[in-house]
Structures are given as structure tokens and as C-alpha cells.
ChimeraX commands (.cxc) that place a marker at each C-alpha (Angstrom):
marker #1 position 128.47,125.67,-95.66 radius 0.5
marker #1 position 129.23,121.96,-95.63 radius 0.5
marker #1 position 128.98,119.74,-98.67 radius 0.5
marker #1 position 126.03,117.33,-98.85 radius 0.5
marker #1 position 126.95,113.71,-98.04 radius 0.5
marker #1 position 128.08,111.62,-100.97 radius 0.5
marker #1 position 125.98,108.61,-101.89 radius 0.5
marker #1 position 128.82,106.25,-100.92 radius 0.5
marker #1 position 128.64,107.68,-97.41 radius 0.5
marker #1 position 124.95,106.85,-97.02 radius 0.5
marker #1 position 123.32,103.47,-96.65 radius 0.5
marker #1 position 119.70,102.39,-96.19 radius 0.5
marker #1 position 118.59,99.28,-94.38 radius 0.5
marker #1 position 115.50,97.74,-92.81 radius 0.5
marker #1 position 115.48,96.86,-89.15 radius 0.5
marker #1 position 113.08,94.89,-86.98 radius 0.5
marker #1 position 114.38,94.29,-83.45 radius 0.5
marker #1 position 112.00,93.17,-80.72 radius 0.5
marker #1 position 111.90,95.13,-77.47 radius 0.5
marker #1 position 113.38,92.15,-75.60 radius 0.5
marker #1 position 116.30,91.85,-78.00 radius 0.5
marker #1 position 116.98,95.58,-77.92 radius 0.5
marker #1 position 117.07,95.37,-74.11 radius 0.5
marker #1 position 120.19,93.18,-74.41 radius 0.5
marker #1 position 121.85,95.93,-76.46 radius 0.5
marker #1 position 120.71,98.61,-74.02 radius 0.5
marker #1 position 122.09,96.64,-71.07 radius 0.5
marker #1 position 125.47,96.47,-72.78 radius 0.5
marker #1 position 125.56,92.79,-73.65 radius 0.5
marker #1 position 126.12,93.81,-77.26 radius 0.5
marker #1 position 127.65,97.10,-78.38 radius 0.5
marker #1 position 126.82,97.03,-82.07 radius 0.5
marker #1 position 124.05,95.93,-84.39 radius 0.5
marker #1 position 125.09,94.36,-87.70 radius 0.5
marker #1 position 122.73,94.96,-90.61 radius 0.5
marker #1 position 122.82,94.50,-94.37 radius 0.5
marker #1 position 122.17,97.59,-96.43 radius 0.5
marker #1 position 119.87,97.51,-99.43 radius 0.5
marker #1 position 123.02,97.88,-101.57 radius 0.5
marker #1 position 124.49,94.66,-100.11 radius 0.5
marker #1 position 126.99,96.26,-97.71 radius 0.5
marker #1 position 127.33,94.87,-94.22 radius 0.5
marker #1 position 127.14,97.67,-91.65 radius 0.5
marker #1 position 128.05,97.68,-87.98 radius 0.5
marker #1 position 126.03,100.31,-86.13 radius 0.5
marker #1 position 126.60,101.41,-82.52 radius 0.5
marker #1 position 123.57,100.06,-80.62 radius 0.5
marker #1 position 123.14,103.28,-78.66 radius 0.5
marker #1 position 122.26,105.34,-81.74 radius 0.5
marker #1 position 119.04,103.36,-82.08 radius 0.5
marker #1 position 117.77,104.26,-78.60 radius 0.5
marker #1 position 115.70,107.22,-79.79 radius 0.5
marker #1 position 113.78,104.93,-82.16 radius 0.5
marker #1 position 112.77,102.33,-79.54 radius 0.5
marker #1 position 109.07,101.83,-78.86 radius 0.5
marker #1 position 107.26,99.23,-76.73 radius 0.5
marker #1 position 107.44,96.93,-79.76 radius 0.5
marker #1 position 111.18,97.47,-80.30 radius 0.5
marker #1 position 112.90,99.14,-83.26 radius 0.5
marker #1 position 111.28,98.81,-86.66 radius 0.5
marker #1 position 111.51,100.65,-89.96 radius 0.5
marker #1 position 113.76,101.63,-92.81 radius 0.5
marker #1 position 116.72,103.76,-91.79 radius 0.5
marker #1 position 119.41,105.77,-93.50 radius 0.5
marker #1 position 122.83,106.01,-91.91 radius 0.5
marker #1 position 125.57,108.47,-92.78 radius 0.5
marker #1 position 129.23,107.80,-92.08 radius 0.5
marker #1 position 132.43,109.74,-92.71 radius 0.5
marker #1 position 135.47,109.04,-94.87 radius 0.5
marker #1 position 136.90,106.87,-92.08 radius 0.5
marker #1 position 133.67,104.79,-91.92 radius 0.5
marker #1 position 132.71,106.31,-88.55 radius 0.5
marker #1 position 129.08,106.98,-87.65 radius 0.5
marker #1 position 127.80,110.51,-88.36 radius 0.5
marker #1 position 124.00,110.31,-88.19 radius 0.5
marker #1 position 120.95,108.10,-88.58 radius 0.5
marker #1 position 117.36,108.81,-89.45 radius 0.5
marker #1 position 114.21,106.79,-90.02 radius 0.5
marker #1 position 112.93,107.15,-93.59 radius 0.5
marker #1 position 109.94,104.76,-93.34 radius 0.5
marker #1 position 108.00,103.25,-90.44 radius 0.5
marker link #1:1,2 radius 0.2
marker link #1:2,3 radius 0.2
marker link #1:3,4 radius 0.2
marker link #1:4,5 radius 0.2
marker link #1:5,6 radius 0.2
marker link #1:6,7 radius 0.2
marker link #1:7,8 radius 0.2
marker link #1:8,9 radius 0.2
marker link #1:9,10 radius 0.2
marker link #1:10,11 radius 0.2
marker link #1:11,12 radius 0.2
marker link #1:12,13 radius 0.2
marker link #1:13,14 radius 0.2
marker link #1:14,15 radius 0.2
marker link #1:15,16 radius 0.2
marker link #1:16,17 radius 0.2
marker link #1:17,18 radius 0.2
marker link #1:18,19 radius 0.2
marker link #1:19,20 radius 0.2
marker link #1:20,21 radius 0.2
marker link #1:21,22 radius 0.2
marker link #1:22,23 radius 0.2
marker link #1:23,24 radius 0.2
marker link #1:24,25 radius 0.2
marker link #1:25,26 radius 0.2
marker link #1:26,27 radius 0.2
marker link #1:27,28 radius 0.2
marker link #1:28,29 radius 0.2
marker link #1:29,30 radius 0.2
marker link #1:30,31 radius 0.2
marker link #1:31,32 radius 0.2
marker link #1:32,33 radius 0.2
marker link #1:33,34 radius 0.2
marker link #1:34,35 radius 0.2
marker link #1:35,36 radius 0.2
marker link #1:36,37 radius 0.2
marker link #1:37,38 radius 0.2
marker link #1:38,39 radius 0.2
marker link #1:39,40 radius 0.2
marker link #1:40,41 radius 0.2
marker link #1:41,42 radius 0.2
marker link #1:42,43 radius 0.2
marker link #1:43,44 radius 0.2
marker link #1:44,45 radius 0.2
marker link #1:45,46 radius 0.2
marker link #1:46,47 radius 0.2
marker link #1:47,48 radius 0.2
marker link #1:48,49 radius 0.2
marker link #1:49,50 radius 0.2
marker link #1:50,51 radius 0.2
marker link #1:51,52 radius 0.2
marker link #1:52,53 radius 0.2
marker link #1:53,54 radius 0.2
marker link #1:54,55 radius 0.2
marker link #1:55,56 radius 0.2
marker link #1:56,57 radius 0.2
marker link #1:57,58 radius 0.2
marker link #1:58,59 radius 0.2
marker link #1:59,60 radius 0.2
marker link #1:60,61 radius 0.2
marker link #1:61,62 radius 0.2
marker link #1:62,63 radius 0.2
marker link #1:63,64 radius 0.2
marker link #1:64,65 radius 0.2
marker link #1:65,66 radius 0.2
marker link #1:66,67 radius 0.2
marker link #1:67,68 radius 0.2
marker link #1:68,69 radius 0.2
marker link #1:69,70 radius 0.2
marker link #1:70,71 radius 0.2
marker link #1:71,72 radius 0.2
marker link #1:72,73 radius 0.2
marker link #1:73,74 radius 0.2
marker link #1:74,75 radius 0.2
marker link #1:75,76 radius 0.2
marker link #1:76,77 radius 0.2
marker link #1:77,78 radius 0.2
marker link #1:78,79 radius 0.2
marker link #1:79,80 radius 0.2
marker link #1:80,81 radius 0.2
view
């Protein structure tokens, strides 16, 4: 059984990206999205991990990201719409 993620390996942030702007990420013009976590950290997120959250309006909500000891992406989930 794996240990639960430590708080320092989780970060929450709000995101509001229009559908048009996300299209530029999807088309590969930008590979990462930079956000600021609620705790003040600056986070660089691979743009592709947001694809499952895209609607006709874009990507919107509060998200929680998990990363490993080497600061590499592990998972992301929406916690609020």
C-alpha cells in the first residue's frame, strides 16, 4: 500500500482559460501552463494534463495537483467548478 501524498507535494490553484486560449496549448504553441498556487508557489503544469477538463467555455475551476519528490507531475483533479 502506498503512502498518502504529503502536503508539500500537493498544491491547489484556480484556473480560468478560455477555449480559444486553450486551443493554442492544444495545438502545441505552448507546452506548459504557469499558475500560482493558493500557497504562493509558482507551478508549471504540462498543458496536456488539462485536456480532460476542457469544455466549450475552456478550462475553469479550482484544481489540486500532485507532484513527486523530483517535482514531476503525478496527478491532477478538479476540486471545485
